[in-house]
N, C-alpha and C positions, 0 to 999 in steps of 0.2 A: 761317176763316169762323166767325162766332158764330151759334149756333142759339137760337131762342126756346124750343123744347123738343124733346126726343128721346124716343121711345117704342120699345119692342120689342113686335112683334106676337106672337100665339100661334104663328106659324110661324117665330119667331126671326129676323124681318127687322127691322132698325132703320130707323125712319122719323124723319127730322129735318126741322124746319121753321125757316126763317129768318124774321126779323121782316118783311122785305119781301114774302116769299111769303105769309105769314100775312095781311098787309094786303091783298094781292091776293085771297085767298080770301074774306075777310070783306066786302070792298067790291064784288066783282064776281061771285063764284060762289055764295056761300052766306051771304047777308046775315043770315038768322035766327040765326047762331051768333056774331054780334058781341057782345062782352062776356062770352063764356063761356070765356075762357082758363083760368079757375080750375078747370074741369072736366077738365083734362088728366090722363091716366093716369100714375101714378108707379110 
């Protein structure tokens, strides 16, 4: 499975997002974050 991005939280939990799930998030759940992929934490 290919991930769009992957981050580690302060509690050392890894969170991974696929492109399909990201599209679901920006189109149905949180429309204001559309286009803000470049703000991901590295």
